[in-house]
C-alpha positions as a printed Julia matrix, in Angstrom:
233×3 Matrix{Float64}:
  -4.96  -11.67  -20.76
  -7.93  -13.2   -19.01
 -10.46  -10.77  -17.6
 -10.04  -12.11  -14.05
  -6.25  -11.66  -14.22
  -6.64   -8.14  -15.58
  -9.08   -7.21  -12.8
  -6.77   -8.61  -10.13
  -3.84   -6.71  -11.64
  -5.8    -3.46  -11.56
  -6.74   -4.02   -7.91
  -3.1    -4.63   -6.95
  -1.97   -1.52   -8.83
  -4.7     0.55   -7.18
  -3.65   -0.68   -3.71
   0.0     0.19   -4.39
  -0.92    3.65   -5.63
  -3.34    4.41   -2.77
  -1.02    3.24    0.01
   1.99    5.1    -1.45
   0.04    8.34   -1.83
  -1.32    8.25    1.73
   2.01    7.12    3.21
   4.16    9.73    1.46
   1.69   12.57    1.87
   1.44   11.93    5.6
   5.21   11.66    6.03
   5.9    14.86    4.1
   3.2    16.74    6.01
   4.49   15.55    9.39
   8.13   16.25    8.58
   7.46   19.76    7.29
   4.98   20.62   10.08
   6.31   19.05   13.29
   9.67   19.59   14.98
  11.42   16.39   15.94
   9.53   14.97   18.93
   6.47   17.12   18.21
   3.11   15.53   18.87
  -0.59   16.04   18.34
  -3.35   14.32   20.34
  -5.94   12.79   18.03
  -8.18   10.92   20.5
  -7.09   11.86   24.0
  -3.52   11.02   24.93
  -3.73    7.37   23.89
  -3.94    8.13   20.14
  -1.3    10.58   18.94
   0.79   11.76   16.04
   4.33   11.74   17.46
   7.09   12.61   15.01
  10.3    10.62   15.22
  12.85    9.39   12.69
  14.74    6.12   12.58
  17.43    4.49   10.49
  15.07    2.33    8.5
  13.56   -0.49   10.56
   9.89   -0.71   11.46
   8.29    0.68   14.63
  10.99    3.23   15.42
  13.86    0.73   15.59
  17.33    1.47   14.28
  20.1    -0.68   12.86
  23.72    0.38   13.19
  25.36    3.51   11.88
  26.06    4.48    8.27
  27.1     0.99    7.12
  24.16   -0.69    8.85
  21.81    1.86    7.33
  23.15    1.18    3.83
  22.88   -2.6     4.27
  19.33   -2.26    5.54
  18.34   -0.09    2.57
  19.89   -2.56    0.12
  18.11   -5.45    1.83
  14.78   -3.63    1.56
  15.48   -2.9    -2.11
  16.24   -6.56   -2.91
  13.23   -7.74   -0.89
  10.91   -5.32   -2.7
  12.13   -6.48   -6.11
  11.75  -10.14   -5.11
   8.23   -9.69   -3.72
   7.18   -7.64   -6.75
   8.46  -10.33   -9.13
   6.67  -13.03   -7.13
   3.39  -11.07   -7.27
   3.68  -10.87  -11.08
   4.19  -14.64  -11.26
   1.15  -15.24   -9.05
  -0.94  -12.93  -11.22
   0.0   -14.94  -14.3
  -1.13  -18.07  -12.48
  -4.41  -16.33  -11.56
  -3.79  -16.91   -7.83
  -6.62  -16.14   -5.42
  -7.09  -12.49   -4.5
  -6.38  -12.8    -0.79
  -2.85  -14.03   -1.46
  -2.25  -11.29   -4.03
  -3.63   -8.58   -1.74
  -1.59   -9.67    1.26
   1.66   -9.74   -0.72
   0.81   -6.42   -2.38
   0.38   -4.78    1.04
   3.74   -6.18    2.18
   5.36   -5.01   -1.06
   4.0    -1.45   -0.96
   4.82   -1.13    2.75
   8.44   -2.04    2.08
   8.47    0.3    -0.93
   7.1     3.2     1.1
   9.91    3.0     3.66
  12.43    2.38    0.88
  11.52    5.76   -0.61
  12.34    7.41    2.73
  15.65    5.6     2.97
  16.74    6.39   -0.58
  15.55    9.96   -1.1
  14.59   11.79    2.12
  18.21   12.63    2.9
  18.44   14.36   -0.49
  15.2    16.39   -0.44
  14.75   17.42    3.23
  16.72   19.63    5.59
  17.53   18.31    9.06
  14.63   18.01   11.48
  15.45   19.41   14.93
  13.62   19.64   18.23
  13.15   23.37   17.59
  11.9    23.54   14.02
  10.39   21.44   11.26
  12.31   20.4     8.17
  12.15   22.14    4.8
  11.37   20.32    1.57
  13.98   20.95   -1.15
  16.17   23.32    0.91
  18.5    25.6    -1.1
  21.57   24.26    0.7
  20.67   20.66   -0.06
  19.43   17.77    2.05
  20.72   16.41    5.34
  22.11   13.16    3.9
  23.12   11.23    0.82
  21.41    8.72   -1.43
  20.29    5.59    0.47
  21.05    7.24    3.83
  17.72    8.92    4.52
  15.81    8.37    7.75
  12.34    6.86    7.87
   9.55    9.05    9.24
   7.28    7.52   11.92
   4.29    9.17   13.54
   1.53    6.85   14.84
   1.68    6.39   18.61
  -0.88    4.57   20.77
   0.2     4.63   24.45
  -2.98    2.92   25.63
  -1.94    1.73   29.1
   0.69    2.85   31.59
   1.81    1.06   34.73
   4.69    0.69   37.17
   6.18   -2.78   37.61
   6.21   -4.02   41.24
   9.62   -3.94   42.87
   9.7    -7.73   43.18
   9.55   -8.27   39.37
  13.05   -9.28   38.17
  14.96   -6.85   35.91
  12.08   -4.38   35.44
  10.89   -3.89   39.03
  10.12   -0.25   39.82
  10.23    0.88   36.19
   7.35    2.17   34.09
   5.65    0.02   31.48
   3.53    1.04   28.53
   1.3    -0.59   25.94
   1.54    0.09   22.99
   4.84    2.04   22.92
   5.97    1.39   19.33
   5.82    4.34   16.93
   5.14    3.43   13.3
   3.97    4.8     9.98
   1.35    3.97    7.36
   3.77    1.75    5.42
   4.49   -0.31    8.56
   0.73   -0.7     9.08
   0.36   -1.95    5.49
   3.04   -4.58    6.05
   1.38   -5.76    9.28
  -2.04   -5.95    7.58
  -0.5    -7.91    4.72
   1.17  -10.4     7.05
  -2.03  -10.76    9.09
  -4.14  -11.35    5.97
  -1.62  -13.91    4.72
  -1.76  -15.84    8.0
  -5.57  -15.83    8.0
  -5.66  -16.97    4.37
  -3.26  -19.83    5.03
  -5.24  -20.94    8.09
  -8.49  -20.97    6.09
  -6.86  -22.76    3.17
  -5.32  -25.33    5.52
  -8.69  -25.93    7.16
 -10.36  -26.46    3.78
  -7.68  -28.94    2.72
  -8.11  -30.88    5.96
 -11.9   -31.0     5.55
 -11.55  -32.18    1.95
  -9.06  -34.85    2.98
 -11.38  -36.05    5.77
 -14.29  -36.16    3.31
 -12.26  -38.21    0.82
 -11.24  -40.63    3.57
 -14.82  -41.09    4.73
 -15.97  -41.82    1.16
 -13.17  -44.33    0.66
 -14.0   -46.14    3.9
 -17.78  -46.2     3.37
 -18.99  -49.85    3.04
 -20.88  -50.94   -0.06
 -24.45  -51.96    0.79
 -25.69  -52.28   -2.79
 -27.96  -55.23   -3.55
 -26.28  -58.1    -5.37
 -27.0   -58.43   -9.06
 -29.9   -60.74  -10.02
 -28.89  -64.33  -10.42
 -26.07  -64.16   -7.89
 -26.05  -65.77   -4.51
 -24.29  -64.27   -1.59
 -21.95  -66.63    0.19
C-alpha cells in the first residue's frame, strides 16, 4: 500500500472513531440525564441542549409508524454500506482528501443515527417527561431491534417573530429561526455535504480555467520568423 493511501486511510478511520465517540457519548449522557423535553441553556436562550427523540430522520423529523421506522432504518443501513464501500474504492484510487473526508463525514453521521435506530430500543428504558431513561434496565428496553428512536439535542432558536396578519397561511402565528433540533451525527452529515459541494465547485472552477488556458494556447497565432532561405508570400 502506498504511503499516501495509508495516511488517508488512517485519517478516515480516525474521523469515524472520533465522531462516533462524541456522538454516542453525548446521546447516552443526554438520555440518561434529561427527562424528555428537558433543556439546558448553554449560551443564553438561543443555544440550548433540548432533549427530544424522533423515529430516525434528521433534525427531529419522523417517518411513519412501526413500518415506516423499519424501512427508514433499513434504508440507512443500505446507504451506510454503499457509502462505506465507495470510500474504500476511492481510497484504492488515491482520491483527493477533501472528497474522502466529506464522504467519511456523511458515512459516520449515517452510522451514528443507525446505531440509535438499531440498538437504543434494546438498551434504554422509556424516556418520559418526568424522568430520564436508564441504560440497561433490568426489565429490558423500550423497543425491539431496529425500532429505536434517535436522540436529538442541539437547539438554536436564534430569532423569534410574529408574522403580520396579512401574510397568507401563516399570518398571526409565531416564527422562529433556527427551530430544527439535531444531533452531532446530523451535524457531521451536513458538514460532509457542505465540504463536498465546496470541493466540487473548486474542482469545476479549476477545470474551466484549464480549459480556457488550453483554448487560448490553441488559438495563439504563430509569429515565429521564417526559416532562412524562405520567402514569405
